[in-house]
C-alpha positions as CSV (number, residue, x, y, z in Angstrom):
1,X,-2.1,15.6,5.8
2,X,-4.4,13.2,7.4
3,X,-3.5,9.5,7.8
4,X,-6.4,8.6,5.4
5,X,-5.2,11.2,2.8
6,X,-1.9,9.3,2.7
7,X,-3.3,5.7,2.6
8,X,-5.5,5.4,-0.5
9,X,-6.3,1.7,-0.1
10,X,-5.0,-1.8,0.2
11,X,-3.6,-3.7,-2.7
12,X,-5.3,-7.1,-2.8
13,X,-3.4,-9.5,-5.1
14,X,-2.3,-13.1,-4.8
15,X,1.3,-12.1,-4.0
16,X,0.3,-9.5,-1.5
17,X,-2.0,-11.9,0.4
18,X,0.8,-14.5,0.7
19,X,3.0,-11.8,2.3
20,X,0.5,-11.2,5.1
21,X,1.7,-14.3,6.9
22,X,5.1,-12.5,7.2
23,X,3.4,-9.3,8.5
24,X,4.0,-7.5,5.2
25,X,1.1,-5.4,3.9
26,X,0.8,-3.6,0.6
27,X,-1.0,-0.3,0.3
28,X,-1.7,2.2,-2.5
29,X,-0.5,5.6,-1.1
30,X,-0.4,9.2,-2.0
31,X,2.3,9.9,-4.6
32,X,3.9,12.8,-2.7
33,X,4.1,10.9,0.6
34,X,7.5,9.8,1.9
35,X,8.4,6.8,4.0
36,X,8.2,8.6,7.3
37,X,4.7,9.9,6.6
38,X,3.6,6.4,5.5
39,X,5.0,4.9,8.7
40,X,3.2,7.5,10.8
41,X,-0.1,7.0,8.9
42,X,0.0,3.2,9.4
43,X,0.6,3.5,13.1
44,X,-2.1,6.1,13.5
45,X,-4.7,4.3,11.3
46,X,-4.2,0.9,12.9
47,X,-3.5,1.3,16.6
48,X,-1.2,-1.2,18.2
49,X,1.0,-1.7,15.1
50,X,4.7,-0.9,15.0
51,X,6.3,-0.5,11.6
52,X,9.7,-2.0,11.1
53,X,10.3,-1.1,7.4
54,X,8.6,0.7,4.5
55,X,9.5,0.1,0.9
56,X,8.0,2.3,-1.8
57,X,7.8,2.2,-5.6
58,X,6.1,4.1,-8.4
59,X,4.0,1.8,-10.5
60,X,4.0,3.1,-14.1
61,X,0.9,3.6,-16.1
62,X,0.0,0.9,-18.6
63,X,-1.0,1.5,-22.2
64,X,-4.7,0.9,-22.8
65,X,-6.8,0.9,-25.9
66,X,-9.4,3.7,-26.1
67,X,-11.1,2.7,-29.4
68,X,-9.7,2.9,-32.9
69,X,-6.9,5.4,-32.7
70,X,-5.2,7.2,-29.9
71,X,-4.1,4.8,-27.2
72,X,-4.3,6.1,-23.7
73,X,-2.5,5.3,-20.5
74,X,-3.7,4.5,-17.0
75,X,-2.3,6.8,-14.3
76,X,0.8,5.9,-12.5
77,X,0.6,5.4,-8.7
78,X,2.7,4.8,-5.7
79,X,2.8,1.5,-3.8
80,X,4.1,0.9,-0.3
81,X,5.1,-2.4,1.2
82,X,4.9,-2.1,5.0
83,X,6.7,-4.6,7.2
84,X,5.6,-4.8,10.9
85,X,7.7,-5.8,13.8
86,X,7.4,-9.3,15.3
87,X,5.7,-8.1,18.5
88,X,3.3,-5.8,16.7
89,X,-0.4,-6.4,16.3
90,X,-1.6,-7.6,12.9
91,X,-3.8,-5.5,10.7
92,X,-7.3,-7.0,11.1
93,X,-8.5,-5.7,7.8
94,X,-6.5,-8.4,5.9
95,X,-7.3,-11.3,8.3
96,X,-10.5,-12.4,6.5
97,X,-8.9,-12.3,3.0
98,X,-6.1,-14.8,3.6
């Protein structure tokens, strides 16, 4: 798998933007990727970064209305919270959002 196949995109929420100051970044990742693959993908996609820790979780789908009768669900997805080391470079993509 390519690094960009594993990293689907950033998660931009109020809570995730507050964590950027502590060098913690939140990404939407491929559901089959493990922590080692996520670590390698971050270090390859953003040169100069060193990953200290990766936490992952499955976000369950939410129930949504689809009209009158059968209620549908959004798809579940995997979220990764990546913590960088203190001497690591920051991810510049998030710099303008804080």
